[in-house]
VOGU-3710 file (C-alpha; in Angstrom, 3 decimals, decimal comma):
1> meshdiiaai> -24,415/-29,651/-86,477  -25,166/-28,748/-82,735  -28,633/-26,961/-82,312  -28,786/-26,658/-78,659  -26,282/-23,663/-77,982  -26,683/-20,059/-79,555  -25,219/-18,715/-82,618  -24,410/-15,251/-83,798  -23,306/-14,206/-87,315  -23,718/-10,983/-89,387
11> atppgnggig> -26,583/-11,575/-91,564  -25,914/-8,608/-94,231  -23,163/-8,902/-97,012  -19,503/-8,432/-96,514  -18,691/-4,496/-96,803  -19,797/-1,359/-96,321  -23,390/-0,412/-96,718  -25,902/1,715/-95,321  -27,205/-0,979/-92,391  -25,603/-4,129/-90,929
21> iirisgkdlk> -27,787/-6,709/-89,286  -26,307/-9,272/-86,643  -28,576/-12,144/-85,949  -28,698/-14,272/-82,854  -30,301/-17,485/-82,478  -30,933/-20,212/-78,939  -32,782/-20,520/-76,373  -33,420/-18,039/-73,678  -31,516/-14,550/-75,390  -32,537/-12,165/-73,206
31> siaytvtgil> -29,264/-12,476/-71,249  -26,948/-11,790/-74,463  -30,013/-8,673/-75,719  -29,549/-7,055/-71,843  -25,666/-7,496/-72,194  -25,221/-5,985/-75,300  -28,543/-3,746/-75,770  -29,129/-2,564/-72,026  -32,738/-3,368/-71,971  -34,974/-6,337/-72,141
41> pkqrvaqlsq> -36,421/-6,111/-75,834  -40,220/-6,246/-76,418  -41,798/-8,965/-78,680  -41,901/-7,912/-82,341  -41,317/-4,614/-81,861  -38,565/-2,402/-83,531  -36,965/-0,295/-80,693  -33,889/2,364/-81,101  -31,298/1,013/-79,217  -27,689/2,017/-77,933
51> fyaengnvid> -24,945/-1,298/-78,556  -22,441/-1,250/-75,762  -19,034/-3,257/-76,121  -17,589/-5,021/-72,777  -16,406/-1,956/-70,650  -19,743/0,112/-71,117  -18,627/2,202/-74,191  -21,121/2,726/-76,930  -20,493/0,901/-80,301  -23,171/2,041/-82,536
61> qgitlyfpsp> -27,034/3,030/-82,370  -29,704/0,894/-83,945  -33,106/-1,527/-84,347  -33,288/-3,978/-82,024  -35,807/-7,025/-82,903  -36,982/-9,937/-80,899  -38,889/-12,882/-82,393  -39,598/-15,514/-79,460  -39,762/-19,616/-80,040  -41,608/-20,570/-82,010
71> hsytgedvle> -42,681/-17,479/-83,847  -39,095/-16,725/-85,604  -36,826/-17,670/-88,768  -35,664/-20,706/-86,783  -38,129/-21,751/-84,669  -36,069/-20,542/-82,007  -35,353/-17,204/-79,801  -34,576/-15,034/-82,755  -32,534/-11,159/-81,889  -31,623/-8,888/-84,472
81> lhghggsavm> -29,396/-6,040/-84,422  -29,643/-3,706/-86,800  -27,034/-1,201/-87,202  -24,591/1,356/-89,177  -23,298/-1,084/-92,231  -19,272/-0,291/-91,596  -17,030/-3,469/-91,385  -15,324/-2,556/-88,377  -18,880/-1,829/-86,469  -20,608/-4,683/-87,470
91> nlllscclna> -17,476/-7,276/-86,608  -17,281/-5,234/-83,077  -21,020/-5,902/-82,329  -20,651/-9,479/-83,622  -17,689/-9,693/-81,093  -19,690/-8,219/-77,917  -22,678/-10,835/-79,139  -19,726/-14,069/-78,784  -18,609/-12,796/-75,823  -21,783/-12,057/-74,544
101> garlaqpgef> -22,180/-16,563/-74,402  -22,936/-17,085/-78,686  -21,001/-18,781/-80,623  -20,440/-18,491/-84,738  -22,534/-19,519/-86,657  -21,475/-22,428/-89,247  -22,310/-21,475/-92,782  -26,437/-22,286/-93,492  -27,012/-22,900/-89,349  -29,719/-20,565/-89,496
111> tlraflnnkl> -31,999/-22,571/-92,096  -30,850/-25,862/-91,289  -32,378/-25,191/-87,601  -35,023/-24,024/-89,290  -35,177/-26,877/-91,146  -34,568/-28,968/-88,046  -37,400/-27,572/-86,301  -39,664/-27,937/-88,977  -40,454/-24,271/-89,884  -39,135/-25,413/-93,202
121> dllqaegvad> -38,870/-28,774/-95,163  -35,729/-29,400/-97,376  -36,480/-28,211/-100,278  -37,873/-24,746/-99,154  -34,516/-24,748/-96,875  -32,517/-25,242/-100,651  -35,196/-22,680/-102,014  -33,605/-19,951/-99,631  -30,116/-20,659/-101,012  -31,605/-20,681/-104,384
131> iinattehaa> -33,100/-17,434/-104,134  -29,617/-15,668/-102,860  -27,574/-17,159/-105,358  -30,280/-16,828/-108,424  -28,600/-15,254/-111,325  -31,794/-14,332/-113,336  -34,831/-12,968/-112,881  -36,575/-16,455/-114,579  -33,958/-18,407/-111,520  -35,248/-16,028/-108,914
141> rcairslqgk> -39,025/-16,531/-109,704  -38,418/-20,075/-109,907  -36,557/-20,239/-106,297  -39,777/-18,393/-104,522  -41,934/-21,247/-106,196  -39,646/-23,625/-104,088  -39,640/-21,464/-101,260  -43,330/-20,921/-100,904  -43,432/-24,916/-100,942  -45,385/-25,654/-104,489
151> fsatihslve> -42,514/-28,334/-105,455  -42,787/-29,647/-102,240  -46,832/-29,732/-102,623  -46,336/-31,517/-105,841  -43,689/-34,190/-104,160  -46,105/-34,802/-101,541  -49,028/-35,496/-104,041  -47,114/-38,103/-105,395  -45,947/-39,728/-102,379  -49,407/-39,473/-101,373
161> aitslrilie> -50,340/-41,294/-104,760  -47,840/-44,075/-104,135  -48,664/-44,938/-100,430  -52,024/-45,168/-101,381  -51,585/-47,789/-104,126  -48,903/-49,742/-102,133  -51,514/-49,814/-99,014  -53,981/-51,703/-100,971  -51,459/-53,731/-102,625  -50,062/-54,991/-98,920
171> atldfpeeet> -53,760/-55,085/-97,542  -54,399/-57,468/-100,523  -51,236/-59,453/-99,612  -52,155/-59,400/-96,132  -55,883/-60,558/-96,058  -56,221/-62,581/-99,851  -59,654/-63,718/-98,640  -61,342/-60,463/-98,283  -62,611/-58,106/-100,761  -60,390/-54,841/-101,267
181> eflnvekvet> -61,249/-52,397/-103,411  -58,791/-53,534/-106,133  -57,913/-57,007/-107,405  -57,459/-56,949/-110,950  -54,888/-55,926/-113,216  -56,478/-53,073/-114,850  -56,826/-51,326/-111,715  -53,124/-51,398/-110,919  -52,055/-50,499/-114,216  -54,101/-48,110/-114,372
191> rlvtiqtele> -52,925/-46,091/-111,404  -49,604/-46,404/-112,188  -50,174/-45,025/-115,674  -51,692/-41,888/-113,653  -48,658/-41,909/-111,192  -45,815/-42,086/-114,307  -47,554/-39,401/-116,219  -47,496/-37,196/-113,378  -43,650/-37,957/-112,612  -42,646/-37,096/-116,493
201> rvftsskqgn> -44,663/-33,837/-115,697  -42,711/-33,112/-112,612  -39,350/-34,384/-114,278  -39,584/-32,456/-117,366  -40,971/-29,256/-115,488  -37,414/-29,968/-112,923  -35,198/-30,296/-115,769  -36,425/-26,871/-117,219  -36,452/-25,244/-113,761  -32,666/-26,955/-113,004
211> llregvnlvl> -31,534/-25,126/-116,581  -32,106/-22,246/-115,204  -30,227/-22,893/-111,470  -27,438/-24,565/-113,126  -27,484/-22,946/-116,145  -25,137/-24,689/-119,539  -21,409/-24,926/-119,854  -20,296/-23,486/-123,394  -17,368/-24,180/-124,795  -15,889/-22,505/-128,229
221> igepnvgkss> -13,373/-24,379/-129,703  -11,253/-23,993/-133,296  -8,171/-23,240/-135,240  -6,231/-20,017/-134,416  -7,592/-16,860/-136,016  -11,198/-18,305/-136,703  -13,323/-15,788/-134,234  -13,840/-17,403/-131,571  -12,877/-14,134/-128,846  -14,774/-12,509/-131,534
231> linqlaeedi> -17,638/-14,817/-130,868  -17,380/-14,388/-127,405  -17,256/-10,444/-127,297  -20,171/-10,806/-130,011  -22,248/-12,783/-127,809  -21,014/-11,386/-124,218  -22,437/-7,591/-126,012  -18,653/-6,413/-124,678  -14,896/-6,554/-125,654  -13,925/-9,091/-122,999
241> aivtdipgtt> -11,154/-11,009/-125,147  -8,162/-9,303/-127,580  -8,889/-9,883/-130,609  -6,402/-9,646/-133,557  -5,390/-11,197/-136,921  -1,865/-12,607/-135,170  -2,156/-16,516/-134,584  -2,436/-17,628/-131,497  -3,698/-14,218/-129,451  -5,705/-16,444/-127,107
251> rdtiqrtiqi> -3,417/-18,384/-124,970  -5,477/-19,142/-121,909  -9,312/-19,656/-121,376  -11,826/-17,196/-121,154  -15,085/-16,960/-119,098  -18,281/-14,705/-119,320  -21,865/-15,633/-118,424  -25,126/-14,265/-120,737  -28,396/-14,707/-121,116  -30,458/-15,856/-123,383
261> sgipfhitdt> -34,071/-16,592/-122,836  -33,356/-16,197/-118,998  -30,938/-19,174/-119,002  -27,641/-18,899/-117,871  -24,933/-19,678/-120,807  -21,244/-20,324/-118,862  -19,051/-19,121/-121,977  -15,511/-20,456/-122,401  -13,031/-19,220/-125,117  -10,362/-21,220/-125,558
271> aglrqtedii> -6,706/-20,876/-127,360  -6,750/-22,349/-131,004  -5,876/-25,404/-131,608  -2,817/-26,375/-133,673  0,310/-27,799/-133,701  2,931/-25,287/-131,906  6,588/-25,394/-130,255  5,229/-22,392/-128,220  5,350/-23,383/-124,263  2,886/-21,206/-123,382
281> eksgiartya> 0,560/-22,192/-126,267  0,854/-25,140/-125,448  -0,240/-25,126/-122,408  -3,428/-23,087/-123,318  -3,740/-25,761/-125,222  -4,285/-28,251/-122,760  -6,686/-25,985/-121,143  -8,982/-26,264/-124,019  -8,907/-29,892/-123,695  -9,675/-29,612/-119,798
291> alekadimlf> -12,672/-27,344/-120,388  -14,129/-29,710/-122,778  -14,361/-32,212/-120,318  -16,655/-29,658/-118,182  -18,175/-28,925/-121,276  -22,598/-29,322/-121,870  -22,056/-28,061/-125,651  -19,263/-27,162/-127,779  -19,407/-24,424/-130,863  -16,760/-25,562/-132,818
301> isdintdnte> -15,847/-22,324/-135,180  -14,539/-22,286/-138,764  -13,033/-19,825/-141,252  -15,609/-19,549/-144,453  -12,812/-19,061/-146,313  -10,932/-21,699/-145,069  -14,164/-24,385/-143,795  -12,891/-28,243/-143,371  -9,375/-27,651/-143,573  -7,333/-31,001/-142,792
311> ldhlildklp> -6,631/-29,067/-139,117  -10,536/-28,613/-138,730  -10,900/-32,389/-139,674  -7,600/-33,656/-137,334  -9,504/-31,330/-134,366  -12,806/-33,082/-135,190  -11,552/-36,745/-134,595  -10,168/-35,694/-130,695  -13,672/-34,346/-129,816  -15,460/-35,569/-127,129
321> tdiprinvvn> -18,842/-37,665/-129,144  -20,802/-37,548/-125,898  -20,837/-33,644/-125,897  -23,647/-31,932/-128,056  -21,579/-29,882/-130,863  -22,745/-26,993/-133,509  -20,637/-26,040/-136,219  -20,445/-22,275/-136,296  -18,963/-21,141/-140,032  -17,424/-17,883/-139,188
331> kidllpappr> -17,248/-14,479/-141,482  -19,731/-14,643/-143,331  -19,368/-11,122/-143,945  -17,147/-11,509/-146,611  -19,585/-12,975/-148,741  -21,787/-10,900/-151,144  -24,464/-13,645/-150,009  -24,692/-15,412/-146,425  -25,006/-19,755/-147,248  -28,176/-21,338/-145,499
341> dlqakripti> -27,944/-22,901/-142,274  -27,740/-26,584/-142,007  -29,083/-28,532/-139,740  -28,551/-31,915/-140,055  -29,324/-34,877/-137,937  -26,954/-34,973/-135,836  -24,478/-31,593/-135,796  -26,149/-28,608/-136,723  -24,031/-25,903/-138,650  -25,022/-21,981/-138,289
351> hlsaktgkgi> -23,701/-19,495/-140,323  -22,660/-16,011/-139,264  -20,332/-12,945/-138,921  -19,049/-12,271/-135,607  -17,961/-9,036/-136,456  -21,074/-7,651/-137,242  -23,724/-9,767/-135,287  -25,678/-11,440/-138,497  -26,733/-14,639/-137,781  -26,184/-14,255/-133,669
361> pnlhqklldv> -30,174/-14,819/-133,372  -29,996/-18,257/-135,306  -26,728/-19,250/-132,866  -28,941/-18,091/-129,610  -32,055/-20,108/-130,920  -30,402/-23,486/-131,584  -28,746/-23,215/-128,160  -31,814/-23,178/-126,525  -33,322/-26,127/-129,162  -29,837/-28,294/-128,350
371> igwhssnnde> -30,612/-27,721/-124,420  -34,589/-28,737/-124,769  -36,011/-25,145/-123,903  -38,913/-24,046/-125,378  -39,201/-20,596/-126,152  -43,144/-21,030/-124,642  -41,706/-22,449/-121,429  -42,098/-19,396/-118,671  -40,968/-19,251/-114,767  -44,968/-20,741/-114,202
381> glfmarqrhm> -44,964/-24,383/-113,531  -41,063/-24,710/-113,125  -39,396/-26,329/-110,325  -35,652/-25,185/-109,309  -34,081/-27,902/-109,129  -30,813/-29,388/-107,860  -28,690/-32,638/-109,416  -29,872/-34,604/-106,357  -33,872/-33,891/-107,214  -33,420/-34,947/-110,837
391> salsdakeni> -31,201/-38,185/-109,750  -34,103/-39,195/-107,066  -36,965/-38,372/-109,435  -35,104/-40,145/-112,146  -34,848/-43,233/-109,557  -38,521/-43,061/-109,045  -39,412/-42,780/-112,616  -37,927/-46,092/-113,098  -39,830/-47,961/-109,193  -42,451/-47,178/-111,523
401> vnakklvtng> -41,579/-48,515/-114,987  -40,513/-51,388/-113,213  -43,902/-52,222/-111,038  -45,591/-51,331/-114,570  -43,674/-54,579/-116,215  -44,524/-56,648/-112,671  -47,994/-55,954/-113,718  -47,976/-57,034/-117,375  -45,524/-60,381/-116,730  -47,344/-62,428/-113,997
411> yqleliadel> -48,978/-59,485/-111,813  -46,184/-59,973/-109,165  -47,992/-58,157/-105,908  -44,814/-58,792/-103,619  -42,493/-57,147/-106,184  -45,023/-54,203/-107,281  -44,990/-53,250/-103,210  -41,188/-53,492/-103,088  -40,761/-50,763/-106,113  -43,441/-48,781/-105,222
421> raaqknlsti> -41,470/-48,267/-101,542  -38,491/-47,335/-102,978  -40,617/-44,839/-105,028  -41,645/-43,514/-101,996  -38,452/-43,553/-100,548  -36,936/-42,175/-103,300  -39,393/-38,978/-103,592  -38,806/-38,540/-100,048  -35,519/-37,715/-99,713  -36,307/-34,820/-101,792
431> tgeftsddll> -38,517/-33,258/-99,461  -35,936/-34,334/-96,468  -37,958/-37,316/-94,357  -35,594/-39,755/-95,590  -32,284/-37,709/-95,561  -29,028/-38,760/-94,043  -26,824/-36,249/-91,892  -24,073/-36,329/-94,092  -25,972/-34,981/-97,223  -27,521/-32,124/-94,740
441> geifssfcig> -23,870/-31,301/-94,076  -23,221/-31,039/-97,612  -26,272/-29,331/-98,823  -25,993/-26,394/-95,731  -22,233/-26,033/-95,711  -22,816/-24,485/-99,099  -25,081/-21,207/-98,038  -23,943/-17,832/-97,270  -22,721/-17,532/-92,936  -25,419/-15,649/-91,777
451> k> -28,445/-17,708/-93,461
//
């Protein structure tokens, strides 16, 4: 992405609204400002302005705001035109800005320029997108922590501790006759343990924050007529799936996102699994197995009256073994007294009634247990981590573990220094200090236009 030319975009959501904003960023915007508004705007002062077309006709009336470099969001000169939020008006005003010398901004290009101009680090930039895309209050509060730089400060602190230890090790290697701060195994190991402990804490906090950001893919499977559609309706607290006594009613996947303790669960209801000659139902069953490929957890639903049928066992034999599973026995409302839930070592069993809602709180808690979320958690101390952050933290953890092994297996300083150098680089990719242009393009292309 180029960063030397002038860019413009509509910064408010598509559609009609009370206010719409055109954002412009680049070097020396006075010419565009005068062409579109007929005035040279004052710095950081909201001015009532007319907005003009190329032929001099008034398009709209609104507010002009000018933020000179470097005291702006992007670090460049930024001009904002606040007009009425009609789609036609906004598109017409944007066209005037483009004709006056700007080009249409690419997705995320304003925030990319803020990153390139050292207004934000990469974690903070990603925090901008995470705030916009947050689906829960917990996720929004967690994202604002990243934007405020709290995640970045934690990563920088880890990098400083690793760098400090690495400097001492390399000083020992370069000046073996000198008395350095440490020359014994105990001090090296103690400092590595401290770094490892902090890395584990950050990794755990990031993993919890990753759940807030990404959510959990939950797939409902089972025979026809065991109550999968009733269960998704109960979980979503609305009738989103058709429920009948006719087997095979659900022939396609149905999706809905719910919140449990602030965690987004993306639920997929699937076609009942059985042998059938119906072409449409066969297609639905194929989509069921396709949905399982993306599942984080699967709920295997059975009927209390027909639990452990031969078909149940055939279905279970075909299910992936690497995806956590919860067995759900439905229709306990048909029994005089509900059976006890079974918390087996590998596969827990929850008894419930999708019709009445009895047992649903137990299912909620078990889902939270399976993903490792604890009810005592809150967004304080959690970091809105992406998968790339988790991978970098995991690699850095492995580097520190390797360094500890080297300490106990011969005190090989050169190799320890190499592992510390790798850990430092892995952590620095999180904040963007070591980041490829390809990765930057991938990250910022996921932003909305105008941000």
